[in-house]
C-alpha positions as CSV (number, residue, x, y, z in Angstrom):
1,X,73.2,79.5,89.9
2,X,76.3,81.3,91.2
3,X,75.4,84.2,88.9
4,X,72.0,84.4,90.7
5,X,73.7,84.5,94.0
6,X,76.0,87.3,92.9
7,X,73.2,89.3,91.4
8,X,71.2,88.9,94.6
9,X,74.1,90.3,96.6
10,X,74.3,93.3,94.2
11,X,70.6,93.9,94.4
12,X,70.5,93.9,98.2
13,X,73.6,96.1,98.4
14,X,72.3,98.7,95.9
15,X,68.9,98.9,97.6
16,X,70.1,98.4,101.2
17,X,67.6,95.6,101.6
18,X,64.2,95.1,100.2
19,X,61.8,96.8,102.6
20,X,60.8,100.4,103.3
21,X,58.1,102.2,105.3
22,X,55.8,104.6,103.6
23,X,53.2,107.0,105.0
24,X,49.5,106.4,104.2
25,X,48.6,110.1,104.8
26,X,49.8,113.4,103.4
27,X,52.2,115.6,105.4
28,X,52.2,118.7,103.2
29,X,50.6,121.2,105.5
30,X,50.5,122.2,109.2
31,X,46.9,120.9,109.3
32,X,48.1,117.6,107.9
33,X,50.4,117.4,110.9
34,X,47.6,118.3,113.3
35,X,45.5,115.3,112.0
36,X,48.3,112.8,111.8
37,X,50.1,113.8,114.9
38,X,49.5,116.4,117.6
39,X,46.9,117.5,118.6
40,X,44.5,115.2,116.6
41,X,46.2,112.0,117.5
42,X,45.4,112.5,121.2
43,X,41.8,111.7,120.4
44,X,42.8,108.4,118.7
45,X,44.7,107.5,121.8
46,X,41.6,108.2,124.0
47,X,39.3,106.1,121.7
48,X,41.6,103.1,121.9
49,X,42.1,103.5,125.6
50,X,38.3,103.1,126.0
51,X,38.2,100.1,123.7
52,X,41.4,98.3,122.7
53,X,39.6,96.6,119.8
54,X,39.5,100.0,118.1
55,X,43.3,99.7,117.5
56,X,42.5,97.3,114.6
57,X,40.5,100.1,112.8
58,X,42.5,103.1,113.8
59,X,46.1,101.9,113.5
60,X,48.3,99.7,111.3
61,X,47.4,96.7,113.6
62,X,44.4,95.6,111.5
63,X,46.6,94.9,108.5
64,X,50.0,94.2,109.8
65,X,51.8,90.9,110.6
66,X,55.1,90.4,112.4
67,X,57.5,88.0,110.7
68,X,59.6,86.7,113.6
69,X,62.7,84.5,113.6
70,X,65.6,83.6,115.9
71,X,67.7,82.6,112.9
72,X,68.1,79.0,114.1
73,X,66.9,77.3,111.0
74,X,67.4,79.6,108.0
75,X,66.1,78.2,104.7
76,X,68.4,75.3,104.0
77,X,71.4,77.0,105.6
78,X,70.9,76.2,109.3
79,X,71.6,78.2,112.5
80,X,73.2,81.4,111.3
81,X,71.8,83.9,113.8
82,X,69.4,86.8,113.7
83,X,71.3,89.2,111.4
84,X,71.7,86.5,108.7
85,X,68.0,85.7,109.1
86,X,67.0,89.3,108.3
87,X,67.2,89.1,104.4
88,X,64.8,86.1,104.5
89,X,62.4,87.8,106.8
90,X,62.5,91.0,104.6
91,X,61.7,88.7,101.7
92,X,58.7,87.3,103.4
93,X,57.4,90.8,104.2
94,X,57.5,92.0,100.6
95,X,55.7,88.8,99.5
96,X,53.0,89.5,102.0
97,X,52.5,93.0,100.6
98,X,52.8,92.1,96.9
99,X,50.5,89.1,96.9
100,X,47.9,89.9,99.6
101,X,48.2,93.5,100.4
102,X,49.3,92.7,104.0
103,X,51.8,94.9,105.7
104,X,54.5,92.9,107.4
105,X,57.6,93.8,109.4
106,X,60.7,91.6,110.1
107,X,61.8,91.0,113.7
108,X,64.9,88.9,114.3
109,X,65.5,88.1,117.9
110,X,68.9,87.8,119.4
111,X,67.9,84.8,121.6
112,X,67.2,81.2,121.0
113,X,65.7,80.6,124.5
114,X,62.1,79.4,124.2
115,X,60.8,81.3,127.2
116,X,62.5,84.6,126.1
117,X,61.1,84.3,122.6
118,X,57.6,83.6,123.9
119,X,57.8,86.5,126.3
120,X,59.2,88.9,123.7
121,X,56.6,88.1,121.1
122,X,53.9,88.6,123.8
123,X,55.3,92.1,124.5
124,X,55.3,93.0,120.8
125,X,51.9,91.6,120.0
126,X,49.8,94.8,120.7
127,X,51.2,96.3,117.5
128,X,50.3,93.4,115.2
129,X,47.2,91.7,113.9
130,X,49.0,88.4,113.4
131,X,52.3,86.6,114.1
132,X,54.2,84.6,111.4
133,X,56.9,82.5,113.0
134,X,59.7,81.7,110.6
135,X,63.0,79.6,110.5
136,X,62.9,78.5,114.2
137,X,64.4,75.1,114.7
138,X,62.5,72.0,115.9
139,X,61.6,70.9,118.5
140,X,61.6,74.4,120.0
141,X,59.3,75.7,117.3
142,X,56.4,73.4,118.4
143,X,56.3,74.7,122.0
144,X,56.8,78.3,120.9
145,X,53.9,78.2,118.5
146,X,51.6,76.2,120.9
147,X,52.2,78.6,123.8
148,X,51.7,81.8,121.7
149,X,48.5,80.4,120.1
150,X,47.2,79.7,123.6
151,X,48.3,83.0,125.2
152,X,47.6,85.6,122.4
153,X,44.3,86.8,121.0
154,X,45.7,87.1,117.4
155,X,46.5,84.4,114.9
156,X,49.9,82.8,115.2
157,X,51.3,80.5,112.5
158,X,54.7,78.9,112.1
159,X,54.9,79.0,108.3
160,X,57.7,76.4,108.0
161,X,55.2,73.9,109.5
162,X,51.7,74.9,108.2
163,X,52.4,76.9,105.1
164,X,54.6,74.0,103.8
165,X,52.0,71.4,104.8
166,X,49.2,73.2,103.0
167,X,51.1,73.7,99.7
168,X,52.2,70.0,99.8
169,X,48.7,68.9,100.3
170,X,47.5,71.0,97.4
171,X,50.2,69.6,95.2
172,X,49.3,66.0,96.2
173,X,45.6,66.5,95.6
174,X,46.4,67.3,91.9
175,X,49.3,64.9,91.5
176,X,47.0,62.0,92.7
177,X,44.2,63.3,90.4
178,X,46.6,63.1,87.4
179,X,47.7,59.6,88.4
180,X,44.1,58.4,89.2
181,X,44.9,57.3,92.8
182,X,42.7,58.0,95.9
183,X,44.5,59.5,99.0
184,X,43.4,56.6,101.2
185,X,45.0,54.1,98.8
186,X,48.3,55.9,98.4
187,X,51.5,54.9,100.2
188,X,53.7,57.8,101.3
189,X,57.2,58.2,102.6
190,X,58.3,61.5,104.2
191,X,62.0,62.1,104.6
192,X,62.5,64.6,107.5
193,X,61.0,64.7,110.9
194,X,61.6,68.4,111.7
195,X,59.0,71.2,111.7
196,X,57.9,70.7,108.1
197,X,57.9,66.9,108.2
198,X,55.8,66.7,111.4
199,X,53.2,69.3,110.1
200,X,52.9,67.7,106.7
201,X,52.3,64.3,108.3
202,X,49.6,65.6,110.6
203,X,47.8,67.6,107.9
204,X,47.9,64.7,105.4
205,X,46.4,62.4,108.0
206,X,43.7,64.9,108.8
207,X,42.9,65.1,105.1
208,X,42.5,61.3,104.8
209,X,45.8,59.8,103.9
210,X,46.4,56.6,105.9
211,X,49.6,54.9,104.8
212,X,52.5,57.1,105.8
213,X,56.1,56.3,106.9
214,X,58.3,59.1,108.2
215,X,62.1,58.7,108.2
216,X,64.7,60.7,110.1
217,X,68.5,60.4,110.0
218,X,68.3,57.0,111.8
219,X,65.8,55.5,109.4
220,X,62.1,54.8,109.8
221,X,60.2,56.0,112.8
222,X,58.1,53.3,114.4
223,X,56.5,52.5,117.8
224,X,59.1,51.0,120.0
225,X,62.1,52.5,118.5
226,X,64.5,53.5,121.2
227,X,65.3,57.2,121.8
228,X,62.1,58.7,120.4
229,X,60.6,61.6,122.3
230,X,58.4,64.6,121.8
231,X,57.1,65.0,118.2
232,X,58.8,61.9,116.9
233,X,57.2,59.8,119.6
234,X,53.9,61.2,118.6
235,X,54.6,60.4,114.9
236,X,55.4,56.8,115.8
237,X,51.9,56.4,117.1
238,X,50.3,58.0,114.1
239,X,52.3,56.4,111.2
240,X,54.0,53.3,110.0
241,X,51.4,50.9,111.2
242,X,53.2,48.0,109.6
243,X,56.3,48.8,111.8
244,X,58.6,48.9,108.8
245,X,62.2,49.1,110.0
246,X,65.3,50.2,108.1
247,X,66.6,53.1,106.1
248,X,65.0,55.4,103.5
249,X,65.6,52.9,100.7
250,X,63.7,50.2,102.7
251,X,60.8,52.5,103.4
252,X,60.5,53.5,99.7
253,X,60.1,50.0,98.2
254,X,56.9,50.0,96.2
255,X,55.8,53.4,97.6
256,X,53.7,55.8,95.6
257,X,54.9,59.1,96.9
258,X,58.1,60.5,98.3
259,X,58.1,63.9,100.1
260,X,61.5,65.2,101.1
261,X,61.9,68.0,103.6
262,X,65.3,66.9,104.7
263,X,68.7,67.4,103.1
264,X,70.4,67.5,99.6
265,X,70.9,64.3,97.7
266,X,69.1,62.0,100.1
267,X,67.2,60.3,97.3
268,X,69.0,58.2,94.8
269,X,68.0,57.1,91.3
270,X,67.9,53.5,92.5
271,X,65.5,54.4,95.3
272,X,63.2,56.0,92.7
273,X,63.4,52.9,90.6
274,X,62.4,50.9,93.6
275,X,59.2,52.8,94.1
276,X,55.9,52.3,92.2
277,X,56.3,52.7,88.4
278,X,54.2,55.9,88.6
279,X,56.1,57.4,91.5
280,X,55.4,61.0,92.7
281,X,58.5,62.8,93.9
282,X,58.3,66.0,96.0
283,X,62.0,66.8,96.7
284,X,61.7,70.1,98.6
285,X,65.1,70.6,100.3
286,X,66.4,74.1,99.3
287,X,68.4,75.2,97.5
288,X,69.6,71.7,96.6
289,X,66.8,69.1,96.7
290,X,67.0,65.5,97.8
291,X,67.3,64.6,94.1
292,X,67.5,66.9,91.1
293,X,64.3,66.8,89.1
294,X,66.0,65.7,85.9
295,X,67.6,62.7,87.7
296,X,64.2,61.7,89.2
297,X,62.6,61.9,85.8
298,X,65.4,59.9,84.2
299,X,64.9,57.2,86.9
300,X,61.3,56.9,85.9
301,X,59.3,59.2,88.2
302,X,55.9,60.1,86.9
303,X,55.5,63.5,88.6
304,X,58.4,65.5,90.1
305,X,58.1,68.7,92.1
306,X,60.7,70.8,94.0
307,X,61.0,74.0,95.8
308,X,62.9,75.6,93.0
309,X,61.6,78.2,90.5
310,X,63.8,76.9,87.7
311,X,61.8,73.7,87.3
312,X,58.1,72.9,86.7
313,X,56.0,72.2,89.8
314,X,57.5,74.6,92.3
315,X,56.1,73.9,95.7
316,X,56.6,77.2,97.5
317,X,55.0,78.6,100.6
318,X,54.3,81.9,98.9
319,X,51.3,80.2,97.5
320,X,49.9,79.9,101.0
321,X,51.0,82.3,103.8
322,X,49.9,85.6,102.2
323,X,46.4,84.4,101.6
324,X,46.2,82.7,105.0
325,X,46.9,85.9,106.9
326,X,44.8,87.9,104.5
327,X,41.8,85.8,105.4
328,X,42.7,85.7,109.1
329,X,42.9,89.5,109.3
330,X,39.8,90.1,107.2
331,X,37.7,87.6,109.2
332,X,39.1,88.3,112.7
333,X,40.3,84.7,113.0
334,X,42.1,84.0,116.2
335,X,43.1,80.4,115.6
336,X,44.2,79.0,112.2
337,X,43.0,75.4,112.2
338,X,43.7,72.3,110.2
339,X,40.2,72.5,108.7
340,X,41.0,76.0,107.4
341,X,44.3,74.8,105.9
342,X,42.6,71.8,104.2
343,X,40.1,74.2,102.6
344,X,42.9,76.4,101.6
345,X,44.8,73.5,99.9
346,X,41.6,72.4,98.1
347,X,41.0,76.0,96.9
348,X,44.7,76.2,95.8
349,X,44.5,72.9,93.9
350,X,41.2,73.9,92.2
351,X,42.9,76.8,90.6
352,X,44.6,74.3,88.2
353,X,41.4,73.0,86.5
354,X,43.2,70.4,84.4
355,X,46.4,69.4,86.1
356,X,49.2,67.6,84.2
357,X,52.4,65.9,85.3
358,X,54.2,69.2,84.7
359,X,51.5,71.5,86.1
360,X,50.0,70.5,89.5
361,X,50.0,74.0,91.1
362,X,49.4,77.6,90.0
363,X,52.3,79.9,89.3
364,X,53.7,81.5,92.4
365,X,53.3,84.9,90.7
366,X,49.5,84.3,90.0
367,X,47.8,87.2,91.8
368,X,44.5,85.2,92.1
369,X,46.1,82.6,94.5
370,X,46.0,84.7,97.7
371,X,42.3,85.5,97.2
372,X,41.5,81.8,96.8
373,X,43.4,80.9,99.9
374,X,42.0,83.7,101.9
375,X,38.5,82.6,101.1
376,X,39.2,79.4,103.1
377,X,40.2,81.1,106.3
378,X,37.1,81.8,108.3
């Protein structure tokens, strides 16, 4: 793995990053200049001034997304600031282009103040057809996304929440299909009550899962637990109806599914052995998961997935966000809803016609994925 890190540094240094801007029109003659810039561009300005909606057809706005972060929750690395967030945002942008033909631009803000972020994104919004929020820590990310969705006329999605939730749901649909278990009969434990954990829980409940326990650093979340507020207070009212108390190990006894969006090495082999004999393990912390896949298999897990590309069953947001924004841009969708994301998860799962324990999702490099997901966003 250290070799991968070093090669990545060398690649980025040689290329000076991963992203470039290219012209869509020729600039070989003086007439080319007159069409692309002055005097011809004046008429484009006048047309848009008469009807702002024309900006979608006459400028990059109709096919361009802003990928915005404050660097407060980078990957599995934490709060490293805007400069350190830039390589991740660049990466998201090239994935948008490669898999869905969406132009995207990274914007890393040098503030972690909620109101400043909201205000800045609103100032930037006229240029873009959509806003992809990324690597913004909870609970601030909830308010920022909610406000921007209310106050902008373009789609806004925090990918760490909803992209993650959608691909997890797709993976679960096929994992339960392989196991022969209906969603409303499955018992799930989610480790992590941050942005991803909250969004996963809500989308799974909307889909039809009923028995979910969410754990944070203090153990199970339940109604009446002292110190809960905001999103965790809401989770307490939606989950853990049996009021199970205790740590992660206690929550997992007899459970069918573990979903980890928390921290490395949180799940032990003994915990896996304490689950149902056909346990489904989604250990998604990156780059080091809650339990390494080979350890989970050795402990008896039936299906194991992670966020890593060097093991089977990679659960990666690249399967979701390019297609979601492709569909949103194509269909002039203002609000990306749970119903759309559930359809996207179902379309994604359906791309694997005969799932197996080692194949519950399509390959992240499969170019048909974005089209299938986009077809659900309308």
